N, C-alpha and C positions, 0 to 999 in steps of 0.2 A: 609579833609573829617572826619566827626564825626563817631566814632567807638563805638560799644557796644559788650558786652559779648554774645557769642552764648549760647542760652538756658536761659529761664526766671529764672531758679533756681540758676544760676550763676551771676545774674545781680549785686549783691552787692559785688562781689569779685573783689577788685581792682588789684589783681595780677594774674587774670585768663589769660592764654596765648592764648586762642582761641577767636578771635574777628571777627566781621563782620561789614560792613557799615550800618548805619541807613537807613531805607527805605525812598526814595524820590518818591512821586507820582505827577502826573500832569493830570488834567482833560482836555480832548480835544474834540472838536466838540460840537454839540448842538442837541436837539430834540432826534429823534430815533437813530442818529448817534453818540451819546455821548459815549466816551470811557475813561478809566482810563489807563494812561501810567505809568508803573513803571520804572522810568528813569534809576536807577542804578541796575537793576535786574542782569545784567552780573557780576557786582562786588560782589553782595551778593551770587550768585550761585558759583562763583569762591572761596569765602571764605568757603563755605559749602562743597566744592568738589563734587558738583552735577551739572547736566546739567540745564541751565536756562529754558529749555523747560519743565522740570519736575515741577518746582515751579509755572510757568505760567499755566500749565495745572491743577495743584492742585487748584489754585485759581478759575479757571473756573468750575471745578467739585464741589467745596464747595459752590460757589455762584450761581450755576445753570445758568451760562452765558457762552457765547462763548469767547474763549481766543486764542491768537495766539502769537507765538514767531518767529521773523524773524532771521534766523541764519546769514544772510549777514550783516544786519544793527544792530543787537543786540537789536531790539525793542520788548518790552513786552507789549501787549495790552489786556485789559479785558473789554468787553462790559459793559456799565453802569457807573454811577458815584459812586465811593466807597471811603470812608474815608481812610486815611493813617493808622490810629489806627486799623481799622477793618482788613486791609490787613496784618498789622504787627502781629495781633493775629492769623490769618490763617497761617502765616509763622512759628510761634512758634509751632503750631500743626504739621506742615510739618517736623520741626526739630525733634520733639519727635518721630514721626512715622518712618521717613526715614533717619535721620542723627545720632542721639545720640544712643550710645550702651545701650541696655536694661539692661546690667549688671552693668557697672561702670559709665554710663552717659557721657563717652568721645565721642566728635563729630568726632573723627578720625576713621571713618568706611568706608568700601567699599561695594557697592551693588554687590551681587553675585546671579546669576540665576542658580538654580540647574537643573539636568537633568529631574526632574519631574515638571519643570516649576513653581517652588516655589522661592520666593524672600527672601533672607536672608541678614543680615548685619553682616560682620566680623569685629570685633574690632582689631585695630592694637596695642592697649595698653595691654588689658588683654586676648585677644584671644577668647572672648566669641562670639558665633554665635547667633544672634537674628533672630527670625522668624517674618516676617512681616505679618500683617493681610491681607489675600488675598481677603477679602470682600470689601476692599476699591477700589473705582473706578479708582484711579491712577495706581493701579497694572497692569491693562490691557494695559495702555499706555506704562508702563515701559517694559512689556514683548514684545511689538511690537517694541519698540525703546530702546534696551538694552544699558547700558553705554559702552563707549569705553574702551578697555583694555589699561592699563597703558603702556606707551612707555618704551621700554627696556626690556619687559618681555621675548621676543624672544631672545634677546641678552643674557639675564641671563641664559636662558635654554642652549643656545649654549656654553656659558662659563662653565656651569656645566658639559656638555658632554665632552668638551675638557679637563676639569680637571680630569674626570674619565678616559679618554683615557690616559692622561699623567701618572696617578697613575698606570694603568695597564702596560704601557711601563716600568716604573721604576721598578715594581715588576719582570717583565720578565728580565730586565737587571741585577737585583740583583741575580736572580737564575742562570743566565749564569755565573756571576762572581763567585758564589759559586762552580759551576761545574769546572771551570777553576782551582780554588784553590785546589779542591780535586785531579784533574788530576796531577797538579804540585807536590802535596804532595806524590802521588803514585809513580811518576817517581823518586823523590828524594829518597824514601825508597828502590826502586829496584836497582838503579844504585850504584854499588860498587866502581866505579871509581871517583865518586864525592867526593872531599875532605871534603866538608862541611857535607855530610851525614855520612862519616866515623867518623868525629869528634863527631857528635851527638850520633852515636852508642857507641863510646868509653866513652862519658860522661855519657850515660845512664847506662853502666856497672859498673862505679865507684860508690862507696858508697857515700851517701849524707854527705856533711860536710867535705870531704877530701881536702887536700891542693891542689891536682892536679886540682880539679874541680874549685876551686876559682882562680887558675892561668890560666885557659883556655882563649884563645883570645876572644876579644869582638865580632868577627864575628860569632863565634859559639853560643854565647849567644843570638845574634839577631836572628839567625836561629831557636834556640829553642823557642824563644818568638813567632816567626811567626808560628811555628808548633802548639804551644799552642793556639794561636789565631784562627788558622784554626779549631782546634778541638772544641773550644768553640763556634765558629760562624757557627754551623750547624743548625741554625733555632731554637735553644732551648733558651728560656729566663727564667732565674732563678729569682724568686721573692717570697716574703713572702705573704701568703694569709692573708689579714687583714680584711676579712669579719666577721660579727657577729657570723656566725655559726662556722667558724674556730676558733675564739677566745674562744667560749664556749667549743669546743672540747679540745683545749689546756688546759683550766682551769680544765676540767673534768679529763684529764689525770693526772694533778698535784694533784688533790684532791684524786684520787684513790690511788696514792703513799702515801699521807698523812694519809688516812684512814687505809691503810695497816699497816703503822708504829704504829698507835695508837692501832690497834687490837693486834699486837705483843706485845706491852707494857702492854696491859690490861690482857693478858693471863698469865703474870708472877705470880708465887705462892706467892712471898714476897711483892706484891703491897699492900699498905695500903689504907684506905678509902679516904684519901686526893687525892691520885693519881687517884683513880677511879672517883672522882668528877671532877677533872680537865679534864680527858679524856672525860667524858660525855659532859662537856661544849664545848670542842673542836669539838666533833662530831656534836653537835647542830649547831655550827657556820658553820662547813663545809656543813651541809645539807642545811642551808639557802643560802650559796653562790652557791651551786650546783643547785638551782632552775632555773637558767637561767640568772641572773643578771651578768653583766660583770665587772663593776667597783663600788665597795662600795655601795651595795644596801641599807645597814642599814643607811648610811649617807643620801641617797636620800629620803628614807622613813621618816626619822626624819625631814628633811627639809619640806617635804610635810605636815606633821602633824603640825609643828610650824606655817606654813603659813595659814593652815586651822583655827587654833585657833585665829590667828590675824584677819582673815576675819570675823569670827563669832563675835568677839568683836566689829566690826565696825571701825577698825583702818583706818586712812587715808592712801593713797598711799605712801606718804613720810615717815610715821611712820613705814609701813611694810618694806620698803626698808632699812631704818636705822636699824631696828631689824635684818634684814638679815645679816648685817655686823658683828654682834656679834656671829653668828652661825658658826659651823664648816663646812668646805667644800670649794671647789674651786669656783671661780666666775661663771664658766660654770655650775657646779652642782646646784648652787643657782638659776641661770636663768632657767635651765631646770625644777627645782621643782616649781618655781613661775609660769611658763607658763602652766605646767601640772595642777596645782591646779586651775588656773583661767579658763581653758578651757577643763577640763577632761569630757569626754562623749559627747562632741559637735560633730555633724556630719554636716548635712545640716544647713546652716545659720552660718557657722564658721566665715565668714568675718564680718557679722553684730555684732556678739559677740565681735570680736576684736575691732570694733569701739566703742562699749559701754564701754569696759574696757581698753581703750587706755591709760587712765591716769596712771594706774599701770605700764604699760610698759614704758611710757614716763619718770616716776620717776626713773625707774631702769636703763635707758640708759643715760649715761653722756658723753661718748667719743666713739671713733671709736672701741676700743676693746670691750666695752659693746654692741655696735651695732652688732658686729660679733657674740658675745655670744647669743644675742637675735635671730639672723638668724639661728644659729645652733640649738637653742632650738625649733624654728619652724620646722626645718627639723626633729629633733628627735621626735617631737610630731606627725608630719604627717606620719612618718614611723610606729608609734605605733597605730594610730587611723584608722578609717574606710576610705573607698574610697571617700565618700562624702566631707570630709574635705580636702582631697588632691586636689580635683578638684578646690577648691577655694583658693589655695595658692597664685595664682597671684593677686586675689582681696585683699587678706590680705596684701601682700607686697605693693600693690598700695595705700591702705588706710593708712598704716603706713608711706609711702613716702609722701602722700599728707598732713598728719598730722605732718610732720617734725620730726617724731620719727626716721626714717631711712634716710640715705643719699644715693645718687645715686652711689657713688664710692664703698661703702660697699656692696650694693646689687649686683653690677657687680662682685666685687671680690669674694663674697660668691658663686655666680653662677659659675664662672670660676673654683674655687677650687672644688666644688661639682661635676660638669659635667666631670671633668678630674680625679676624685678620685676613691676610691674603689667602691663607690655606684653610679657610673656614669650611670648605667642602670635604676636608679630609676625613676618612673613616675613624681616625683617632678620636675626634671629639664625640662622635656617635657612641663609641664603646665606653668612653670615660664619663659620659653624661650621667648614667644611673648612679655611679659612685659619688659624683659631686652633688647630685640632688639628695642623696642619703646624708652626706656631710651636712648640708644646709638644714635638712629636716631634723637631724640630731642636735644641731646647735639650738634651733628654735625650741625643741623639746626641753633641753637642759635649761634654757632661759625661763620657760614656763614653770619648770619645777622649782 
């Protein structure tokens, strides 16, 4: 069976993964009873993940002729004699309106009918929801004959409910276990006849570091460890706050101590002019650091200025990347500066700008480490910029993935680290999640094939 790419815009791509059979038609009958039979309509509709009745009805609506699809025999008939090329052109229009995503052009979409009787297409790749033009004649037929729900959706809901119930039961069991531990601890402290409790009391009275404490039996040490474990396991989790606000607060506290020291030094009577100048320089540097930058703002600003100068000179992407190697700063700082310089001030249309300037990013990415640096630079940029750019982070990742700038493993690794890290509540992970799930499902499908 001859296959072709889905969508006329992808016809020249030899490695395009979404394909469908070429249309085969047959003229049947004569006179007023002449009809066109689309022989392989069932196979075409299956490749498009749409009902064959939708495509057959669309042909009839566009041609102004009666059309009929028999569910039992799988026969698709359109009244009149029509060329294969003409029907193939109508099929392309159907794909643009009812199959391809309006955002990324991916044909892996699902038809969803809203509560207000509006038809939308939800993309499994980028998560974009496309609004179908309700003035089209086929929309009435789709509302009367809605698509079947995917099998297993009820089973998934049941599994999710069972998982929630299991988590609740586990939490209840943990609470009961904590209560039992507390009761055992209270009984152990009250009972004076218990040998282990007396040993613990005696060991507590002895000074730390004594010979008798080191010579105590192992049983008493084990009991002490259990008591310490019970005290620590009271539902309190100790951790260091690594958020940006907490980091700024710690830096500000350190800076306050430094400024206080400098003020004390500057108030000395015997300080000369050289000391005053040095203190003034230190104060200026402290004031610059205290404006909110966390790590080496002067280095970042210097990198941004250097890259802007190179762009104004019209340097090629390879020349800019090679010039970055001679500048001071870590690889991550250079990537952050490059990305911010290229896309500073971009809001809506962020993905299109990334496609235009993809050559600069491709030149800077050479291995897996540089790919992770680029993804972290995208994350840092989205945190700083407006909400319009954050909404297109999935499209940005997909365009770089399609352009062989980023690999699937790096994108999944970056998502897993970010969604489980300190900034796991960021909207970035919510927007990129559908694209990551699509990557993982595509990998499992290729393994099965």
